[in-house]
C-alpha positions in Angstrom: 0.0 0.0 0.0 2.7 2.5 1.0 4.6 1.8 -2.2 1.6 2.9 -4.2 1.2 6.0 -2.1 4.8 7.0 -2.6 4.7 6.3 -6.3 1.6 8.5 -6.7 3.2 11.3 -4.7 6.4 11.3 -6.8 4.3 11.5 -10.0 2.1 14.4 -8.9 4.5 17.3 -9.6 5.2 16.0 -13.1 1.5 15.7 -13.8 0.9 19.1 -12.5 3.7 20.5 -14.6 2.1 18.9 -17.7 -1.3 20.3 -16.7 0.1 23.8 -16.5 1.7 23.7 -19.9 0.2 24.9 -23.1 -0.9 22.2 -25.6 1.6 20.8 -28.0 -0.8 19.7 -30.7 -0.4 22.8 -32.8 3.4 22.5 -32.8 3.9 18.9 -34.1 6.5 18.8 -36.9 6.6 15.1 -37.2 6.5 11.8 -35.3 9.4 9.3 -35.1 8.5 6.5 -37.5 11.3 4.1 -36.4 10.2 1.8 -33.6 13.8 1.5 -32.5 13.6 5.1 -31.3 12.0 4.3 -27.9 13.3 6.9 -25.6 14.5 10.1 -27.4 16.7 11.7 -24.8 18.6 14.3 -26.9 18.0 16.2 -30.0 20.1 18.1 -32.6 18.8 20.1 -35.6 21.5 19.8 -38.2 22.6 22.6 -40.4 20.1 25.0 -42.0 18.5 23.5 -45.1 19.3 19.9 -44.4 15.9 19.1 -42.8 17.7 16.5 -40.7 17.6 15.8 -37.0 19.7 13.6 -34.7 18.4 11.8 -31.6 19.5 9.0 -29.3 17.9 6.6 -26.9 18.9 6.6 -23.3 19.9 3.6 -21.1 19.2 0.2 -22.4 20.4 0.8 -26.0 23.7 0.3 -27.6 25.9 3.3 -28.5 24.1 4.7 -31.5 22.4 7.8 -32.8 19.6 8.1 -35.3 19.4 10.6 -38.1 15.8 11.4 -39.2 14.3 13.7 -41.8 11.6 16.2 -41.3 9.0 13.5 -41.9 10.3 11.4 -39.0 11.9 8.7 -41.2 15.3 7.3 -40.2 17.8 8.0 -42.9 21.0 7.1 -41.1 22.5 5.5 -38.0 25.9 6.0 -36.5 27.2 3.3 -34.1 30.2 3.7 -31.9 30.0 1.3 -28.9 28.2 -1.9 -27.8 28.6 -1.2 -24.1 27.3 2.3 -23.6 26.1 2.8 -20.1 23.4 5.6 -20.1 23.5 7.9 -23.1 21.4 10.9 -22.3 22.6 13.9 -24.3 23.7 15.3 -27.6 25.5 18.6 -28.5 26.6 20.1 -31.8 30.2 19.4 -32.9 30.5 21.3 -36.2 29.3 20.4 -39.7 28.5 16.7 -40.0 29.4 15.8 -36.3 27.7 15.6 -32.9 29.0 15.1 -29.4 27.3 12.2 -27.6 27.1 12.3 -23.8 27.1 9.0 -22.0 26.5 11.0 -18.8 23.4 9.4 -17.2 23.9 8.1 -13.6 20.6 7.6 -11.8 22.3 6.0 -8.8 25.1 8.5 -8.7 27.6 5.7 -8.6 29.8 6.0 -11.7 33.5 6.9 -11.3 33.5 8.7 -14.6 31.2 9.6 -17.5 32.1 9.7 -21.2 31.7 11.8 -24.2 32.6 11.1 -27.8 32.4 12.9 -31.1 30.8 11.0 -34.0 30.0 11.7 -37.7 26.3 11.9 -38.7 24.4 12.1 -41.9 22.5 10.1 -44.4 23.5 6.4 -44.5 24.8 4.0 -41.8 28.3 4.2 -40.4 30.5 3.1 -37.6 32.7 5.5 -35.6 35.9 4.5 -33.8 36.9 7.9 -32.6 38.3 8.5 -29.1 36.1 8.3 -26.1 36.9 10.9 -23.3 36.4 10.2 -19.6 35.0 13.1 -17.5 35.2 13.2 -13.7 33.4 15.5 -11.3 35.2 17.5 -8.7 32.6 16.7 -6.0 31.5 13.1 -6.4 29.1 11.4 -8.9 26.1 13.1 -10.4 23.2 12.2 -12.7 23.1 14.4 -15.8 21.1 14.6 -19.0 22.3 18.0 -20.5 25.5 18.4 -22.6 26.3 21.9 -24.0 28.8 22.8 -26.6 29.9 26.5 -26.4 30.8 28.5 -29.6 34.5 27.9 -28.9 33.9 24.2 -28.7 34.2 23.8 -24.9 31.8 21.3 -23.4 29.6 21.8 -20.3 27.6 19.2 -18.3 24.6 20.3 -16.3 23.6 17.9 -13.5 19.9 16.8 -13.1 19.2 17.8 -9.5 15.8 17.5 -7.8 16.2 21.0 -6.3 18.5 22.5 -8.8 21.4 21.6 -11.2 25.0 22.5 -11.4 27.1 23.5 -14.4 30.5 21.9 -14.9 33.0 22.9 -17.6 35.3 20.4 -19.3 38.9 21.3 -20.1 39.3 23.3 -23.3 41.3 20.4 -24.7 40.1 16.9 -23.9 42.6 14.1 -23.5 41.8 10.4 -24.4 44.8 9.3 -22.3 43.6 10.2 -18.9 40.4 11.4 -17.1 39.4 14.9 -17.8 38.4 16.7 -14.6 35.3 18.9 -14.7 35.2 22.3 -13.0 32.1 23.7 -11.3 31.2 27.1 -12.8 27.6 27.7 -11.7 24.8 26.3 -9.6 21.1 27.0 -9.0 20.1 25.8 -12.4 16.6 24.6 -13.3 15.6 21.5 -11.3 15.5 18.2 -13.1 17.2 19.6 -16.2 16.8 17.2 -19.2 18.5 19.0 -22.1 19.8 22.4 -23.2 21.2 24.3 -26.1 22.9 27.5 -27.0 21.0 30.2 -28.8 22.4 31.4 -32.2 24.0 34.4 -30.6 26.3 32.2 -28.5 25.7 34.3 -25.4 22.6 32.6 -24.1 21.6 29.1 -23.2 18.1 27.6 -23.0 17.8 24.7 -20.5 14.6 22.6 -20.3 13.0 20.3 -17.7 9.8 18.3 -17.7 7.6 21.3 -17.0 9.3 24.2 -18.8 12.6 25.9 -19.6 14.7 28.8 -18.4 16.9 31.2 -20.4 20.4 31.9 -19.0 23.2 34.3 -20.0 26.6 32.9 -20.9 29.2 32.5 -19.6 28.0 33.3 -16.1 24.7 31.3 -16.3 22.6 34.0 -14.7 18.9 33.3 -14.8 17.1 35.6 -17.2 13.6 34.4 -17.7 11.3 31.3 -17.6 10.2 30.1 -21.1 6.9 28.2 -21.4 7.0 25.0 -23.5 4.2 22.9 -24.9 3.3 19.8 -22.8 4.9 16.5 -23.6 4.6 13.0 -22.0 8.3 13.1 -20.9 10.1 15.9 -22.6 13.8 15.2 -22.7 15.1 16.6 -25.9 15.7 20.2 -27.0 17.4 21.7 -30.0 17.8 25.3 -31.2 18.3 25.8 -35.0 20.4 28.6 -36.5 17.2 30.6 -37.2 16.2 30.5 -33.6 13.5 27.8 -34.0 13.2 25.5 -30.9 12.6 21.8 -31.4 11.4 19.5 -28.6 11.4 15.7 -28.4 9.9 13.3 -25.8 10.4 9.7 -24.8 8.1 7.0 -26.2 7.7 5.0 -29.4 6.3 7.2 -32.2 6.6 10.3 -30.0 6.2 13.7 -31.6 8.9 16.3 -32.3 7.5 19.8 -31.8 8.6 23.0 -33.4 8.3 26.5 -31.9 8.7 29.3 -34.4 11.6 31.7 -33.9 11.3 32.7 -30.3 12.7 36.2 -30.6 14.3 35.7 -27.1 17.4 37.7 -28.2 16.1 39.6 -31.2 16.8 43.3 -31.6 13.5 44.3 -30.0 13.6 41.8 -27.1 13.9 43.1 -23.6 15.1 39.8 -22.1 18.6 40.0 -23.5 18.9 43.8 -23.6 21.0 44.0 -20.5 23.7 41.9 -22.0 24.3 43.9 -25.1 26.4 46.6 -23.5 28.6 43.9 -21.9 29.0 42.0 -25.1 31.8 44.4 -26.2 33.8 43.5 -23.2 36.1 40.4 -23.1 34.3 37.3 -21.9 35.5 35.9 -18.6 37.0 32.4 -18.5 34.0 30.1 -18.4 36.1 27.6 -16.3 36.2 30.2 -13.5 33.4 29.7 -11.0 30.6 32.2 -11.5 27.7 32.8 -9.1 24.3 33.0 -10.8 22.3 36.2 -10.4 19.7 36.3 -7.7 17.3 38.3 -9.8 16.0 38.0 -13.4 16.8 40.8 -15.9 14.8 44.0 -15.8 12.1 44.2 -18.4 12.0 40.5 -19.1 9.0 38.9 -20.8 6.7 37.4 -18.2 5.7 33.8 -18.5 2.3 32.4 -17.7 3.9 29.3 -16.3 4.8 29.4 -12.6 7.1 27.3 -10.6 4.4 26.0 -8.3 4.8 22.4 -9.6 8.4 22.4 -8.3 7.4 24.0 -5.0 4.7 21.4 -4.6 7.4 18.8 -5.5 9.4 20.0 -2.5 6.4 19.4 -0.2 5.9 16.0 -1.8 9.5 15.0 -0.9 8.9 16.1 2.7 5.8 14.0 2.9 7.7 11.0 1.4 10.4 11.4 4.0 7.8 11.5 6.8 6.1 8.4 5.5 9.4 6.5 5.3 10.3 7.5 8.8 6.9 6.3 10.0 7.3 3.0 8.2 10.8 2.5 9.8 9.3 3.2 13.3 6.7 0.5 12.8 9.3 -2.2 12.0 
């Protein structure tokens, strides 16, 4: 009985987040037609004009990524490993390549996580490129978000119940030894499932199950919440060069949604206005720890989505802890 109660309580905040979200029916671009794509956990929109997207399954699959066209048909597969642990993320790696992040760790027990760069495109291929080990400076973490900055540097964002942390990889990765990550920001969106840079290279959009948040780069200051259409289990996000946002979700035959150019950082947007004056100054080293701003930018666009599902989730966690304590006392 208690197991069912706990399971229900854990599910409530995610259901509430879905209920608070706008409908996604009007945004469907295509549905995955390949039944091998069961748990889309990362998404990349390839170069403008290609009409191609890249996705990957999370834990339980071999190391492979799927290339699909804008009708949802698989047109290529790149394989690189038979013993991938928990692939959860993708990031752009230049024309014809993507970074793959084997960074999932639900039990927070892995000594290291891995990233590798693989070629993608039409047709099937194998990749035998180097695999890079990454280690955290403060113990193991579960993560589903891999970011590639304009200069090529990789960032991992942990998936924390009450907030995530951003870690920067070394500017040059080594395949000969573990690459130690450096913590650069915390207080990121709780339960982050994916993220991407905006075309200007100075802003990052990070999503969770119930919405997204826009951050400045490289300090990862929180600028504004961004509403997203509801999805069963939204874990993929891509931003195209024209500013269009694409979203994917787990499940066989799941939909990929397209949001028209958001205008988040357009010339008439108030959200990013405060950063323009600073853009002429040299950017600080992103590997230096930065504290996120405690306040959103002035004049930011207000979202209709609140954070009450996450506040409720905190209360749920407290109730779960109380129930578990009560169960232990009865034994």
